[in-house]
BAPA-77616 format. One record per residue (C-alpha): x, y, z; residue in three letters. Coordinates in pm, 1 decimal, decimal comma, m for minus. Layout:
<atoms>
{xx = X yy = Y zz = Z r = Ala}
...
</atoms>
This chain:
<atoms>
{xx = 9197,6 yy = 12416,3 zz = 18554,6 r = Met}
{xx = 9432,2 yy = 12128,6 zz = 18495,2 r = Lys}
{xx = 9439,5 yy = 11937,9 zz = 18166,9 r = Ile}
{xx = 9551,6 yy = 11579,4 zz = 18200,5 r = Met}
{xx = 9691,8 yy = 11366,8 zz = 17910,0 r = Phe}
{xx = 9692,7 yy = 10993,5 zz = 17936,4 r = Arg}
{xx = 9916,1 yy = 10770,7 zz = 17729,3 r = Gln}
{xx = 9748,4 yy = 10465,8 zz = 17575,1 r = Lys}
{xx = 9842,5 yy = 10149,6 zz = 17746,6 r = Ala}
{xx = 10091,9 yy = 9949,9 zz = 17541,7 r = Gly}
{xx = 10131,6 yy = 10230,8 zz = 17281,5 r = Gly}
{xx = 9888,5 yy = 10059,9 zz = 17031,5 r = Gly}
{xx = 9641,9 yy = 10206,6 zz = 16781,6 r = Phe}
{xx = 9296,7 yy = 10316,7 zz = 16874,8 r = Ser}
{xx = 8986,3 yy = 10168,9 zz = 16710,9 r = Leu}
{xx = 8929,7 yy = 10489,8 zz = 16514,5 r = Ile}
{xx = 9283,7 yy = 10479,8 zz = 16376,7 r = Glu}
{xx = 9244,6 yy = 10116,5 zz = 16270,2 r = Leu}
{xx = 8913,5 yy = 10192,4 zz = 16099,7 r = Leu}
{xx = 9078,1 yy = 10481,4 zz = 15916,8 r = Gly}
{xx = 9357,3 yy = 10258,0 zz = 15786,4 r = Val}
{xx = 9107,4 yy = 9994,6 zz = 15676,0 r = Leu}
{xx = 8897,1 yy = 10255,9 zz = 15494,9 r = Ala}
{xx = 9199,5 yy = 10387,4 zz = 15304,7 r = Ile}
{xx = 9312,1 yy = 10032,5 zz = 15216,7 r = Ser}
{xx = 8964,6 yy = 9943,3 zz = 15092,8 r = Ala}
{xx = 8950,7 yy = 10259,1 zz = 14880,8 r = Phe}
{xx = 9287,0 yy = 10183,6 zz = 14720,0 r = Leu}
{xx = 9183,2 yy = 9822,7 zz = 14661,6 r = Leu}
{xx = 8862,0 yy = 9931,7 zz = 14488,2 r = Ile}
{xx = 9056,1 yy = 10166,3 zz = 14259,9 r = Ile}
{xx = 9305,6 yy = 9890,3 zz = 14175,2 r = Thr}
{xx = 9031,1 yy = 9637,1 zz = 14097,9 r = Val}
{xx = 8847,0 yy = 9890,3 zz = 13882,1 r = Gln}
{xx = 9163,1 yy = 9957,9 zz = 13682,5 r = Gln}
{xx = 9218,1 yy = 9584,4 zz = 13631,5 r = Ile}
{xx = 8856,3 yy = 9536,0 zz = 13516,9 r = Ile}
{xx = 8879,3 yy = 9836,4 zz = 13283,8 r = Lys}
{xx = 9200,3 yy = 9705,0 zz = 13128,2 r = Lys}
{xx = 9052,8 yy = 9357,1 zz = 13087,8 r = Asn}
{xx = 8735,0 yy = 9495,1 zz = 12927,5 r = Asp}
{xx = 8939,5 yy = 9690,0 zz = 12675,8 r = Arg}
{xx = 9151,1 yy = 9387,3 zz = 12590,5 r = Gln}
{xx = 8834,9 yy = 9185,3 zz = 12530,2 r = Ile}
{xx = 8692,3 yy = 9459,3 zz = 12306,2 r = Ala}
{xx = 9008,6 yy = 9488,1 zz = 12097,2 r = Lys}
{xx = 9063,5 yy = 9112,3 zz = 12092,7 r = Gly}
{xx = 8772,6 yy = 8867,6 zz = 12110,4 r = Ile}
{xx = 8498,3 yy = 9111,4 zz = 12008,8 r = Val}
{xx = 8702,7 yy = 9269,0 zz = 11727,5 r = Ala}
{xx = 8793,8 yy = 8926,5 zz = 11592,0 r = Arg}
{xx = 8430,3 yy = 8816,7 zz = 11582,1 r = Gln}
{xx = 8319,4 yy = 9136,9 zz = 11407,3 r = Ile}
{xx = 8603,3 yy = 9106,6 zz = 11155,4 r = Ala}
{xx = 8528,0 yy = 8739,1 zz = 11091,6 r = Gly}
{xx = 8160,3 yy = 8801,6 zz = 11028,0 r = Phe}
{xx = 8233,8 yy = 9103,4 zz = 10807,5 r = Thr}
{xx = 8478,3 yy = 8902,6 zz = 10601,7 r = Asn}
{xx = 8221,4 yy = 8624,7 zz = 10557,5 r = Ala}
{xx = 7953,6 yy = 8870,6 zz = 10441,3 r = Val}
{xx = 8192,0 yy = 9023,7 zz = 10187,8 r = Arg}
{xx = 8279,1 yy = 8678,8 zz = 10057,2 r = Gln}
{xx = 7910,4 yy = 8586,0 zz = 10033,3 r = Arg}
{xx = 7815,4 yy = 8902,5 zz = 9846,1 r = Leu}
{xx = 8102,6 yy = 8847,5 zz = 9602,8 r = Ser}
{xx = 8019,9 yy = 8481,5 zz = 9540,0 r = Tyr}
{xx = 7917,4 yy = 8382,8 zz = 9187,7 r = Gln}
{xx = 7546,6 yy = 8338,0 zz = 9265,7 r = Asp}
{xx = 7509,3 yy = 8641,8 zz = 9490,8 r = Ala}
{xx = 7327,8 yy = 8873,6 zz = 9251,6 r = Val}
{xx = 7070,6 yy = 8603,8 zz = 9176,7 r = Val}
{xx = 7034,7 yy = 8491,9 zz = 9538,3 r = Ser}
{xx = 6985,4 yy = 8848,7 zz = 9660,7 r = Phe}
{xx = 6777,5 yy = 8978,9 zz = 9370,6 r = Asn}
{xx = 6536,8 yy = 9186,0 zz = 9580,2 r = Gln}
{xx = 6600,3 yy = 9559,8 zz = 9626,9 r = Pro}
{xx = 6631,8 yy = 9501,5 zz = 10001,1 r = Ser}
{xx = 6629,5 yy = 9197,7 zz = 10226,2 r = Gln}
{xx = 6740,9 yy = 9130,0 zz = 10581,3 r = Thr}
{xx = 6928,8 yy = 8834,3 zz = 10725,4 r = Gln}
{xx = 6931,5 yy = 8786,6 zz = 11103,7 r = Val}
{xx = 7201,6 yy = 8577,2 zz = 11266,1 r = Gly}
{xx = 7474,6 yy = 8370,9 zz = 11104,6 r = Ile}
{xx = 7306,4 yy = 8058,9 zz = 10961,7 r = Leu}
{xx = 7275,8 yy = 8210,8 zz = 10613,7 r = Trp}
{xx = 7656,7 yy = 8202,4 zz = 10600,4 r = Leu}
{xx = 7688,7 yy = 7839,3 zz = 10712,2 r = Gln}
{xx = 7626,6 yy = 7511,9 zz = 10532,4 r = Gln}
{xx = 7355,2 yy = 7261,5 zz = 10619,1 r = Thr}
{xx = 7607,9 yy = 7060,2 zz = 10820,2 r = Thr}
{xx = 7602,7 yy = 7349,7 zz = 11065,6 r = Cys}
{xx = 7227,5 yy = 7393,0 zz = 11045,0 r = Gly}
{xx = 7259,8 yy = 7672,2 zz = 10792,9 r = Gly}
{xx = 7141,0 yy = 7732,1 zz = 10437,1 r = Ser}
{xx = 7456,1 yy = 7834,4 zz = 10247,1 r = Ala}
{xx = 7594,5 yy = 7620,9 zz = 9964,7 r = Leu}
{xx = 7948,3 yy = 7717,9 zz = 10062,8 r = Val}
{xx = 8089,7 yy = 7740,1 zz = 10413,8 r = Gln}
{xx = 8158,0 yy = 8109,7 zz = 10473,2 r = Phe}
{xx = 8161,8 yy = 8076,2 zz = 10852,2 r = Leu}
{xx = 8282,9 yy = 7772,3 zz = 11050,8 r = Pro}
{xx = 8032,4 yy = 7573,6 zz = 11253,8 r = Cys}
{xx = 8191,8 yy = 7684,7 zz = 11580,7 r = Asn}
{xx = 8148,8 yy = 8054,9 zz = 11507,2 r = Phe}
{xx = 7954,9 yy = 8216,9 zz = 11793,6 r = Glu}
{xx = 7595,6 yy = 8308,7 zz = 11706,0 r = Ala}
{xx = 7621,3 yy = 8629,4 zz = 11910,9 r = Asp}
{xx = 7893,0 yy = 8830,8 zz = 12082,3 r = Ile}
{xx = 7840,6 yy = 8736,2 zz = 12446,1 r = Ala}
{xx = 8134,2 yy = 8944,1 zz = 12571,9 r = Gln}
{xx = 7966,2 yy = 9262,8 zz = 12447,9 r = Ala}
{xx = 7618,7 yy = 9199,9 zz = 12587,2 r = Gly}
{xx = 7505,2 yy = 8925,6 zz = 12345,8 r = His}
{xx = 7508,8 yy = 9139,7 zz = 12033,4 r = Leu}
{xx = 7322,7 yy = 8983,5 zz = 11739,8 r = Ile}
{xx = 7420,7 yy = 9020,6 zz = 11372,7 r = Tyr}
{xx = 7152,1 yy = 9180,0 zz = 11155,9 r = Thr}
{xx = 7250,2 yy = 9222,7 zz = 10790,0 r = Thr}
{xx = 7047,9 yy = 9432,0 zz = 10546,8 r = Glu}
{xx = 7142,8 yy = 9349,8 zz = 10187,4 r = Ile}
{xx = 7056,1 yy = 9586,8 zz = 9904,2 r = Lys}
{xx = 7061,5 yy = 9517,5 zz = 9531,4 r = Asn}
{xx = 7086,7 yy = 9827,1 zz = 9316,5 r = Asn}
{xx = 7081,5 yy = 9714,9 zz = 8952,7 r = Ala}
{xx = 7308,7 yy = 9420,9 zz = 9028,3 r = Gly}
{xx = 7537,5 yy = 9608,0 zz = 9262,5 r = Arg}
{xx = 7521,3 yy = 9456,7 zz = 9610,0 r = Leu}
{xx = 7584,9 yy = 9635,9 zz = 9936,0 r = Ser}
{xx = 7518,1 yy = 9548,1 zz = 10298,1 r = Ala}
{xx = 7472,9 yy = 9713,4 zz = 10634,5 r = Leu}
{xx = 7558,9 yy = 9500,5 zz = 10937,9 r = Ile}
{xx = 7410,1 yy = 9616,0 zz = 11268,8 r = Thr}
{xx = 7519,8 yy = 9472,4 zz = 11602,5 r = Leu}
{xx = 7270,4 yy = 9514,4 zz = 11886,9 r = Ala}
{xx = 7103,1 yy = 9287,3 zz = 12140,9 r = Asp}
{xx = 6744,0 yy = 9162,2 zz = 12122,5 r = Val}
{xx = 6625,7 yy = 9486,4 zz = 12285,7 r = Asn}
{xx = 6812,3 yy = 9708,0 zz = 12041,9 r = Gly}
{xx = 7086,5 yy = 9801,4 zz = 12288,2 r = Lys}
{xx = 7448,6 yy = 9838,9 zz = 12186,3 r = Gly}
{xx = 7774,5 yy = 9728,2 zz = 12343,8 r = Tyr}
{xx = 7736,0 yy = 9647,2 zz = 12713,3 r = Gln}
{xx = 7974,1 yy = 9533,0 zz = 12985,2 r = Ala}
{xx = 7878,6 yy = 9454,8 zz = 13344,5 r = His}
{xx = 7523,7 yy = 9567,6 zz = 13274,9 r = Gly}
{xx = 7625,7 yy = 9913,7 zz = 13154,8 r = Arg}
{xx = 7637,2 yy = 10071,9 zz = 12809,6 r = Lys}
{xx = 7999,4 yy = 10112,4 zz = 12699,2 r = Arg}
{xx = 8045,3 yy = 10337,7 zz = 12397,9 r = Ser}
{xx = 8419,0 yy = 10349,7 zz = 12463,3 r = Asp}
{xx = 8449,7 yy = 9973,5 zz = 12428,8 r = Leu}
{xx = 8237,3 yy = 9979,6 zz = 12113,7 r = Ala}
{xx = 8484,3 yy = 10226,7 zz = 11965,2 r = Gly}
{xx = 8779,3 yy = 10010,1 zz = 12067,9 r = Ala}
{xx = 8617,4 yy = 9704,1 zz = 11908,7 r = Ala}
{xx = 8557,5 yy = 9893,1 zz = 11584,5 r = Val}
{xx = 8918,1 yy = 10008,2 zz = 11566,0 r = Ile}
{xx = 9038,9 yy = 9654,8 zz = 11632,0 r = Gly}
{xx = 8806,1 yy = 9498,2 zz = 11374,8 r = Ala}
{xx = 8904,5 yy = 9744,6 zz = 11101,4 r = Ala}
{xx = 9264,7 yy = 9624,0 zz = 11107,7 r = Gly}
{xx = 9211,9 yy = 9259,4 zz = 11193,0 r = Tyr}
{xx = 9348,4 yy = 8988,9 zz = 10965,1 r = Arg}
{xx = 9106,0 yy = 8699,2 zz = 10962,1 r = Val}
{xx = 9278,5 yy = 8360,7 zz = 10948,5 r = Ser}
{xx = 9037,5 yy = 8149,9 zz = 11152,2 r = Ser}
{xx = 8748,7 yy = 8154,0 zz = 10906,1 r = Val}
{xx = 8709,2 yy = 8025,1 zz = 10553,6 r = Ser}
{xx = 8771,8 yy = 8176,8 zz = 10306,8 r = Pro}
{xx = 9074,0 yy = 8347,2 zz = 10460,7 r = Ile}
{xx = 9120,7 yy = 8715,9 zz = 10387,8 r = Gly}
{xx = 9193,6 yy = 9063,8 zz = 10507,9 r = Leu}
{xx = 8892,3 yy = 9273,5 zz = 10601,4 r = Val}
{xx = 8907,1 yy = 9559,6 zz = 10351,2 r = Thr}
{xx = 8661,8 yy = 9797,3 zz = 10185,1 r = Phe}
{xx = 8432,8 yy = 9796,5 zz = 10485,1 r = Ala}
{xx = 8336,7 yy = 10099,9 zz = 10690,6 r = Lys}
{xx = 8324,3 yy = 10029,2 zz = 11064,4 r = Phe}
{xx = 8139,1 yy = 10269,9 zz = 11291,8 r = Gln}
{xx = 8016,9 yy = 10288,1 zz = 11652,0 r = Ser}
{xx = 7746,2 yy = 10524,0 zz = 11774,2 r = Asp}
{xx = 7876,8 yy = 10727,5 zz = 12072,2 r = Pro}
{xx = 7525,9 yy = 10754,4 zz = 12218,4 r = Ile}
{xx = 7378,3 yy = 10407,1 zz = 12171,0 r = Ser}
{xx = 7705,7 yy = 10208,8 zz = 12150,2 r = Ala}
{xx = 7557,2 yy = 10023,2 zz = 11850,5 r = Ile}
{xx = 7817,5 yy = 9901,2 zz = 11600,5 r = Ile}
{xx = 7753,6 yy = 9911,7 zz = 11225,6 r = Thr}
{xx = 7955,9 yy = 9793,9 zz = 10927,4 r = Val}
{xx = 7894,6 yy = 9913,0 zz = 10571,4 r = Glu}
{xx = 8004,2 yy = 9687,1 zz = 10285,1 r = Ile}
{xx = 8009,4 yy = 9779,0 zz = 9916,3 r = Asp}
{xx = 8098,1 yy = 9536,4 zz = 9636,4 r = Thr}
{xx = 8125,1 yy = 9802,6 zz = 9367,4 r = Asn}
{xx = 8397,9 yy = 9672,2 zz = 9135,2 r = Ser}
{xx = 8451,7 yy = 10019,2 zz = 8988,0 r = Ala}
{xx = 8605,4 yy = 10138,8 zz = 9312,9 r = Thr}
{xx = 8752,8 yy = 9814,7 zz = 9441,8 r = Glu}
{xx = 9099,3 yy = 9742,2 zz = 9300,0 r = Pro}
{xx = 9117,7 yy = 9386,3 zz = 9432,7 r = Trp}
{xx = 9018,2 yy = 9065,7 zz = 9258,9 r = Leu}
{xx = 8658,7 yy = 8960,6 zz = 9314,3 r = Arg}
{xx = 8491,6 yy = 8619,8 zz = 9307,9 r = Thr}
{xx = 8160,5 yy = 8708,6 zz = 9146,6 r = Asp}
{xx = 8263,1 yy = 8575,7 zz = 8807,4 r = Gly}
{xx = 8389,4 yy = 8903,0 zz = 8662,0 r = Ser}
{xx = 8732,9 yy = 8917,3 zz = 8826,3 r = Asn}
{xx = 8808,4 yy = 9251,0 zz = 8665,0 r = Lys}
{xx = 9096,0 yy = 9454,9 zz = 8798,9 r = Met}
{xx = 9050,3 yy = 9829,5 zz = 8804,3 r = Asn}
{xx = 9408,4 yy = 9926,3 zz = 8874,6 r = Ser}
{xx = 9758,5 yy = 9791,7 zz = 8822,6 r = Asp}
{xx = 9869,3 yy = 9479,0 zz = 9004,4 r = Leu}
{xx = 10203,3 yy = 9593,7 zz = 9140,4 r = Ala}
{xx = 10441,5 yy = 9423,6 zz = 9381,4 r = Phe}
{xx = 10639,3 yy = 9616,4 zz = 9641,1 r = Ser}
{xx = 10974,4 yy = 9480,9 zz = 9527,4 r = Gly}
{xx = 11169,1 yy = 9187,7 zz = 9391,0 r = Ala}
{xx = 11115,3 yy = 8832,5 zz = 9506,3 r = Gly}
{xx = 10734,9 yy = 8812,7 zz = 9473,7 r = His}
{xx = 10565,3 yy = 8544,6 zz = 9263,2 r = Asp}
{xx = 10233,0 yy = 8510,6 zz = 9084,9 r = Leu}
{xx = 10127,5 yy = 8161,0 zz = 9187,0 r = Leu}
{xx = 9859,4 yy = 7910,0 zz = 9086,9 r = Asn}
{xx = 9747,0 yy = 8097,7 zz = 8775,0 r = Ala}
{xx = 9575,1 yy = 7866,5 zz = 8528,3 r = Gly}
{xx = 9573,7 yy = 8111,6 zz = 8238,2 r = Asp}
{xx = 9714,2 yy = 8458,1 zz = 8181,8 r = Ile}
{xx = 9572,5 yy = 8669,5 zz = 7899,4 r = Glu}
{xx = 9699,6 yy = 9016,3 zz = 7816,1 r = Ala}
{xx = 9718,4 yy = 9249,1 zz = 7517,2 r = Ser}
{xx = 10087,5 yy = 9296,0 zz = 7586,7 r = Ser}
{xx = 10356,1 yy = 9194,4 zz = 7830,2 r = Leu}
{xx = 10639,7 yy = 9443,9 zz = 7841,0 r = Thr}
{xx = 10965,7 yy = 9456,2 zz = 8026,6 r = Asp}
{xx = 10940,4 yy = 9726,8 zz = 8289,9 r = Lys}
{xx = 11309,9 yy = 9813,6 zz = 8259,6 r = Asp}
{xx = 11325,4 yy = 9811,9 zz = 7879,6 r = Asp}
{xx = 11000,9 yy = 9854,0 zz = 7682,9 r = Asn}
{xx = 11180,6 yy = 9750,6 zz = 7363,9 r = Asn}
{xx = 11113,4 yy = 9396,9 zz = 7476,1 r = Tyr}
{xx = 10757,4 yy = 9269,5 zz = 7470,5 r = Trp}
{xx = 10535,7 yy = 8972,2 zz = 7406,2 r = Leu}
{xx = 10262,4 yy = 8997,6 zz = 7142,6 r = Asp}
{xx = 10216,6 yy = 9377,2 zz = 7154,3 r = Pro}
{xx = 9961,8 yy = 9399,3 zz = 6872,2 r = Ser}
{xx = 9785,5 yy = 9064,2 zz = 6908,2 r = Ala}
{xx = 9885,8 yy = 8985,6 zz = 6547,1 r = Ile}
{xx = 10129,0 yy = 8716,6 zz = 6646,8 r = Ser}
{xx = 10013,9 yy = 8453,3 zz = 6891,9 r = Gln}
{xx = 10169,3 yy = 8218,8 zz = 7138,8 r = Val}
{xx = 9983,2 yy = 7890,4 zz = 7103,9 r = Ser}
{xx = 10112,5 yy = 7746,3 zz = 7427,0 r = Gly}
{xx = 10355,4 yy = 7822,1 zz = 7704,0 r = Leu}
{xx = 10421,2 yy = 7544,1 zz = 7953,1 r = Thr}
{xx = 10699,3 yy = 7542,4 zz = 8206,9 r = Ala}
{xx = 10760,4 yy = 7458,8 zz = 8567,0 r = Asn}
{xx = 10969,7 yy = 7770,8 zz = 8603,2 r = Asn}
{xx = 11016,8 yy = 8081,7 zz = 8389,8 r = Ile}
{xx = 11302,5 yy = 8311,0 zz = 8476,9 r = Asn}
{xx = 11381,2 yy = 8580,0 zz = 8221,3 r = Ala}
{xx = 11483,8 yy = 8942,8 zz = 8220,4 r = Asp}
{xx = 11286,3 yy = 9012,4 zz = 7904,6 r = Ser}
{xx = 11049,1 yy = 8849,2 zz = 7658,4 r = Met}
{xx = 11019,8 yy = 8939,6 zz = 7290,7 r = Lys}
{xx = 10765,0 yy = 8812,9 zz = 7044,3 r = Ala}
{xx = 10898,7 yy = 8599,4 zz = 6757,7 r = Asp}
{xx = 10646,3 yy = 8715,2 zz = 6493,0 r = Ser}
</atoms>
């Protein structure tokens, strides 16, 4: 038996070889596109979505710390859906003060049109809130029609450290607990306005500090203070110098454009 081998005319590729190359190229292209989409989705979660969550959270904290909050939310529990309760009438809202700008998105479209639902609780004058982000069907974070718990987690991490400068009032999102459910991909934010555990100044009328106001180093100023009242003002470097330590002597007035002194001592 003789076995004959024939060389392809012109030394080109066969149809099977070309199909094989095309299949491999298509497979590599699909992987590349998927990686690009995955990277873009994560950037959106940590950027746009995180910023919206942080902005809304900051607005809720400001609203619950506003001077009329305890009276306005005097029921043990009440629920606010959407964002209009944080916007003034000029935006179609009901708030007396603009806590969210008119152009703030009513839902988070990039995450599957998540809607803000805020449950506010009043426990003997102490307000707290639970923000839940889910769509109209109760589903959590979605991208390309699929549930994405990983992106929900990325958005939560981004929101927790986001400085909000595009909303009014401006502030850093602090004292809020951000969470994402690994099963449902639903995002929740817990807010507590308990002044006993919050060391920062509040705007509910009490403005009571619960820890020292300390600066990290030299060169920092205390600006725009109308009045400063204290039982004593002592020099940190030398406590032999003070101002009105016993409240017996009084300073009737102190007016200056600039005060620069190493120490202050009462002239009683």
